[in-house]
C-alpha positions as CSV (number, residue, x, y, z in Angstrom):
1,M,182.8,47.5,166.3
2,R,182.8,51.2,167.5
3,C,181.5,52.3,164.1
4,A,178.9,49.7,164.1
5,T,177.7,50.7,167.5
6,K,177.5,54.3,166.4
7,L,175.5,53.4,163.4
8,K,173.1,51.3,165.5
9,L,172.8,54.2,168.0
10,A,172.1,56.7,165.2
11,G,169.5,54.4,163.8
12,V,167.8,54.1,167.2
13,I,167.8,57.9,167.6
14,A,166.4,58.4,164.1
15,L,163.7,55.9,164.7
16,S,162.9,57.4,168.1
17,L,162.6,60.9,166.6
18,F,160.4,59.6,163.8
19,L,158.1,58.0,166.3
20,V,157.9,61.1,168.4
21,F,157.1,63.2,165.3
22,A,154.6,60.7,164.1
23,L,152.8,60.5,167.4
24,T,152.8,64.3,168.0
25,G,151.7,65.1,164.4
26,Q,154.9,67.2,163.8
27,A,156.4,65.0,161.1
28,T,154.5,66.5,158.3
29,A,154.2,70.1,159.6
30,A,150.5,69.8,158.6
31,K,149.8,73.5,158.7
32,D,153.0,74.8,157.1
33,Y,151.3,75.4,153.7
34,P,153.2,77.2,150.9
35,T,150.3,79.7,150.5
36,V,150.8,81.1,154.0
37,D,154.0,82.8,152.7
38,F,152.3,85.2,150.3
39,V,149.6,86.0,152.8
40,K,152.2,86.9,155.5
41,K,154.1,89.0,153.0
42,E,151.0,91.0,152.1
43,F,149.5,91.5,155.6
44,D,150.7,92.4,159.0
45,T,147.4,92.0,160.8
46,F,145.8,88.6,161.7
47,P,142.5,89.2,163.3
48,G,142.0,85.6,164.2
49,K,145.2,85.3,166.2
50,G,144.6,83.7,169.6
51,T,141.2,82.3,168.6
52,S,140.4,78.6,168.1
53,V,137.9,77.5,165.6
54,K,136.0,74.2,165.7
55,P,135.0,73.2,162.1
56,A,132.9,70.3,161.0
57,R,132.7,68.6,157.6
58,A,130.1,66.3,156.0
59,S,130.7,62.6,155.5
60,W,130.1,62.8,151.7
61,T,133.4,63.1,149.8
62,S,132.4,65.9,147.5
63,G,132.5,68.2,150.5
64,F,136.0,67.4,151.6
65,I,137.7,70.0,149.4
66,V,135.2,72.7,150.5
67,E,136.1,72.1,154.1
68,A,139.8,72.2,153.4
69,I,139.6,75.5,151.5
70,Y,137.3,77.3,154.0
71,S,139.5,76.1,156.9
72,R,142.6,77.3,155.1
73,A,141.0,80.8,154.6
74,L,140.4,81.1,158.3
75,E,144.0,79.9,159.0
76,H,145.3,82.7,156.8
77,L,143.4,85.2,158.9
78,G,145.4,83.9,161.9
79,Y,142.8,81.5,163.4
80,D,143.9,78.3,165.1
81,V,141.6,75.9,163.1
82,K,141.3,72.6,164.9
83,K,140.8,69.3,163.1
84,Y,137.3,69.0,161.6
85,K,134.7,66.7,163.1
86,E,133.1,64.6,160.4
87,L,129.4,64.5,161.0
88,S,126.1,63.5,159.4
89,A,123.8,66.5,158.8
90,P,121.4,65.9,161.7
91,I,124.2,65.5,164.2
92,F,126.0,68.6,162.8
93,Y,123.1,70.9,163.2
94,R,122.4,69.8,166.7
95,S,126.1,70.2,167.6
96,L,126.1,73.7,166.0
97,V,123.3,75.1,168.0
98,Q,124.9,73.6,171.2
99,G,128.2,75.3,170.4
100,D,130.1,72.0,170.1
101,V,131.2,73.1,166.6
102,D,131.5,76.6,165.1
103,Y,130.6,76.0,161.4
104,W,130.7,73.9,158.3
105,A,130.6,74.8,154.6
106,N,128.5,71.7,153.6
107,G,125.0,72.9,154.2
108,W,122.5,72.0,151.4
109,F,119.4,74.1,151.3
110,P,116.5,73.5,151.1
111,L,117.4,69.8,151.4
112,H,118.6,70.2,155.0
113,N,115.7,72.3,156.2
114,E,113.9,69.2,157.6
115,Q,117.0,68.3,159.6
116,L,117.3,71.7,161.5
117,P,116.5,71.6,165.2
118,P,113.6,73.8,166.3
119,N,115.9,76.5,167.8
120,F,118.3,76.7,164.8
121,E,117.5,80.3,163.9
122,E,118.0,81.5,167.5
123,Q,121.5,79.9,167.7
124,A,122.8,79.7,164.1
125,S,122.7,81.3,160.7
126,L,123.3,80.5,157.0
127,V,126.0,82.7,155.6
128,G,127.0,83.2,152.0
129,Y,126.9,80.7,149.1
130,V,129.6,78.1,148.4
131,V,127.5,77.2,145.2
132,K,124.3,79.1,144.4
133,K,121.4,77.2,142.7
134,G,123.8,74.8,141.1
135,A,123.5,71.7,143.2
136,V,121.1,69.5,141.1
137,Q,120.2,66.1,142.3
138,G,118.1,63.1,141.3
139,Y,118.1,59.7,139.6
140,L,120.1,58.6,136.6
141,V,119.9,55.5,134.4
142,S,122.4,54.1,131.8
143,K,121.4,55.8,128.6
144,E,121.5,52.6,126.5
145,H,119.0,50.8,128.9
146,A,116.8,53.9,129.4
147,E,116.3,53.8,125.6
148,K,116.0,50.1,125.4
149,Y,113.3,49.9,128.1
150,D,111.7,53.3,127.5
151,I,112.5,54.5,131.0
152,T,111.5,58.1,131.8
153,T,110.5,58.0,135.5
154,I,111.2,55.9,138.5
155,E,107.7,54.4,138.1
156,D,109.0,52.5,135.1
157,F,110.9,50.3,137.5
158,K,107.6,48.7,138.5
159,R,107.6,46.9,135.1
160,P,108.8,43.2,135.4
161,E,111.3,43.4,132.4
162,V,112.9,46.6,133.9
163,K,113.2,45.1,137.3
164,E,114.8,42.0,135.9
165,A,117.3,44.0,133.8
166,F,118.5,46.1,136.8
167,D,118.4,43.3,139.4
168,A,122.1,42.6,140.1
169,N,121.6,40.5,143.3
170,G,118.7,38.3,142.3
171,D,116.2,39.5,144.8
172,G,113.6,40.4,142.2
173,K,114.0,44.2,142.6
174,A,115.9,46.8,140.6
175,D,119.0,47.9,142.4
176,L,119.4,51.7,143.1
177,V,122.5,53.2,144.5
178,A,120.9,55.4,147.2
179,C,122.2,57.4,150.2
180,P,123.7,56.2,153.4
181,P,121.8,56.7,156.7
182,G,122.0,60.3,158.0
183,W,122.3,62.0,154.7
184,G,119.5,64.5,153.7
185,C,118.9,62.6,150.5
186,E,118.2,59.4,152.4
187,S,115.0,60.8,153.9
188,T,113.9,62.2,150.5
189,I,114.5,58.9,148.7
190,S,112.7,57.1,151.5
191,H,109.7,59.5,151.1
192,Q,109.6,58.9,147.4
193,M,109.8,55.1,147.7
194,D,106.6,55.3,149.8
195,A,104.9,58.2,147.9
196,Y,105.2,56.3,144.5
197,D,104.7,52.8,146.0
198,M,108.2,51.6,145.0
199,R,109.3,49.6,148.0
200,Q,108.5,46.2,146.5
201,H,110.1,47.1,143.2
202,V,113.4,48.8,144.1
203,N,116.3,47.7,146.4
204,L,118.0,50.7,148.0
205,I,121.8,50.3,148.3
206,K,122.7,52.3,151.3
207,A,126.3,51.2,151.8
208,T,129.2,53.7,151.6
209,Y,128.3,55.9,148.6
210,S,131.7,56.2,147.0
211,A,132.2,52.4,147.0
212,S,128.7,51.7,145.8
213,M,129.1,54.2,142.9
214,A,132.6,52.8,142.0
215,D,130.9,49.4,141.7
216,A,128.2,51.0,139.5
217,V,130.8,52.6,137.3
218,A,132.5,49.2,136.9
219,R,129.2,47.5,136.0
220,Y,128.5,50.2,133.5
221,N,131.9,49.7,131.9
222,E,131.0,46.0,131.5
223,G,127.9,46.9,129.6
224,E,125.5,46.3,132.5
225,P,122.5,48.5,133.4
226,V,123.0,51.1,136.2
227,F,120.5,53.1,138.2
228,F,121.7,55.5,140.8
229,Y,121.0,58.7,142.8
230,T,123.6,61.5,142.5
231,W,124.1,65.2,143.0
232,T,126.2,67.9,141.5
233,P,129.0,68.9,141.9
234,N,130.3,65.4,142.2
235,W,132.8,63.1,140.5
236,T,130.0,60.8,139.3
237,V,129.0,63.1,136.5
238,N,132.5,63.1,135.2
239,K,132.7,59.3,135.1
240,L,129.2,58.7,133.9
241,V,128.4,61.8,131.8
242,P,124.7,62.9,131.5
243,G,123.6,62.8,127.9
244,E,126.4,60.5,126.9
245,D,126.6,57.6,129.3
246,V,123.5,58.2,131.5
247,V,120.3,60.2,131.5
248,W,118.4,62.0,134.2
249,I,115.0,60.5,134.8
250,G,112.0,62.0,136.6
251,V,109.1,61.2,138.9
252,P,105.5,60.6,137.6
253,E,104.2,63.6,139.5
254,I,105.2,66.0,142.2
255,K,104.7,64.5,145.7
256,P,106.9,66.7,147.9
257,T,108.3,66.1,151.3
258,E,107.3,68.7,154.0
259,G,110.5,70.5,153.4
260,Q,110.0,70.6,149.6
261,K,106.4,72.0,149.7
262,P,107.4,75.7,149.5
263,F,109.6,74.9,146.5
264,T,107.4,72.7,144.3
265,D,107.6,75.2,141.4
266,Y,111.3,74.4,141.2
267,M,110.9,70.6,141.1
268,T,110.4,70.7,137.3
269,V,113.5,71.8,135.5
270,S,114.2,72.9,131.9
271,G,117.5,72.8,130.1
272,L,119.0,70.1,132.2
273,K,121.8,68.5,130.2
274,G,121.2,64.8,129.7
275,A,117.6,64.8,130.8
276,V,115.4,62.1,129.3
277,Q,112.7,64.8,128.7
278,D,112.7,68.6,128.6
279,P,111.2,69.9,130.9
280,L,111.8,67.1,133.4
281,T,109.7,66.6,136.5
282,L,112.8,65.9,138.5
283,G,111.2,65.6,141.9
284,W,114.1,67.3,143.6
285,V,114.8,71.0,144.4
286,P,118.0,72.5,143.1
287,N,120.0,73.4,146.2
288,D,122.3,76.1,147.4
289,I,125.5,74.9,149.2
290,R,126.0,77.3,152.1
291,V,128.0,77.9,155.3
292,A,126.0,77.2,158.5
293,A,127.7,78.9,161.5
294,N,127.0,79.4,165.2
295,N,125.6,82.9,165.9
296,Q,127.9,83.6,168.8
297,F,130.9,82.6,166.7
298,L,129.9,85.0,164.0
299,E,129.3,87.8,166.5
300,N,132.7,87.4,168.1
301,N,134.5,87.0,164.7
302,P,133.5,89.7,162.2
303,A,136.4,88.8,160.0
304,A,135.2,85.2,159.7
305,K,131.7,86.3,159.1
306,K,132.8,88.6,156.2
307,L,134.9,85.8,154.8
308,F,131.9,83.4,154.7
309,K,129.7,86.0,153.0
310,M,132.2,86.5,150.2
311,M,133.7,83.1,149.5
312,S,132.4,80.8,146.8
313,L,133.8,77.9,144.8
314,P,133.3,77.3,141.0
315,F,131.1,74.3,140.4
316,D,133.5,72.9,137.9
317,D,136.5,73.2,140.2
318,I,134.7,71.1,142.9
319,T,133.8,68.4,140.3
320,T,137.4,68.3,138.9
321,Q,138.8,67.8,142.4
322,N,136.2,65.1,143.2
323,D,137.3,63.3,140.0
324,K,140.9,63.3,141.3
325,M,139.7,61.7,144.5
326,Y,138.0,59.0,142.5
327,E,141.2,58.4,140.6
328,G,143.0,57.6,143.9
329,E,144.1,61.0,145.3
330,D,141.7,60.6,148.2
331,D,143.5,60.8,151.5
332,Q,143.6,63.9,153.5
333,A,147.1,64.9,152.4
334,D,145.8,64.8,148.8
335,V,142.8,67.0,149.7
336,E,145.1,69.5,151.4
337,R,147.4,69.6,148.4
338,H,144.4,70.1,146.1
339,A,143.4,73.0,148.4
340,T,146.9,74.5,148.1
341,E,146.9,74.2,144.3
342,W,143.4,75.9,144.1
343,I,144.5,78.8,146.3
344,Q,147.7,79.3,144.3
345,E,145.7,79.3,141.0
346,N,143.2,81.8,142.4
347,K,145.6,84.0,144.3
348,D,144.1,87.3,143.3
349,T,140.6,86.3,144.5
350,W,142.0,84.8,147.6
351,M,143.9,88.0,148.5
352,Y,140.8,90.0,147.9
353,W,138.8,87.9,150.3
354,Q,141.6,88.1,152.9
355,R,141.8,91.9,152.6
356,K,138.1,92.5,152.9
357,A,137.9,90.1,155.9
358,R,140.6,92.1,157.7
359,E,138.8,95.4,157.0
360,A,135.6,94.0,158.6
361,A,137.6,93.2,161.8
362,K,138.7,96.9,162.3
């Protein structure tokens, strides 16, 4: 009986400790990353020590790995990086100028220009390039059905036989996987639906994007037509490869949003892999992915500012990580592990960034 009592007591203690750790966040030692070791061995200065950082991240999953890697870089400079706030673009930019958050690495420009508050340039800045001129976006259609119905632009979805083929819910409209509310692409798609008189012909699916695209991939695998908006880098172009499974289609003519007007020369692209025509009047401007940061934060933290100016991520690396998320490695622990793996595989570059950031703080 005494042994049984001891075992029960040990079990109660173990369970209590587990609950304490779980509730306080200490069970997984979330910031005890393996890569901290080689940084600490190399440097004895940590310019961010004693300074808290309030990051944000976008609600689209392709940006999760970007946030994780950029936050890790700040941690390795000694900053106390708080848990990110997941925000839509309009709310993020308002929060940034108000000082409620310090930065994010998920800015898409010029797409987000129309979502910036009037005082943005007084209070915040764009710094460096996560991906430069590589973020292409637009509409894609299953290749088999684009060829069968001779689809080259979204205006072809006005034809009855095309609408019928792409109508999955029986409402008489072609179904388009679009963007959830609050995303920059949502307003552009909405503008184009009006500009090309598509409202009565196309049904916009605005549910959670990843789930909607997973459904589109499943329908494609069953031989059904698919029509969707996407961007790169993203896992979608790994699962439905442009030129093999799907094709990029265009718009009948350039009818830009206000934010696109200065960039109309870039809305027709040449050499786009998988385009139904070359050149293609895409109707979208290729974007830079950039850090947007609060000016006061940048002024107070020259090491962080230098880091943001230098850092970038290879397009293919983001796409590969996004594909892992689609395959099920999609919780935050997976994303953090992917970040650790990327840092270890790019150690020399990482240490260069860390060294130069420290020099800027002197």
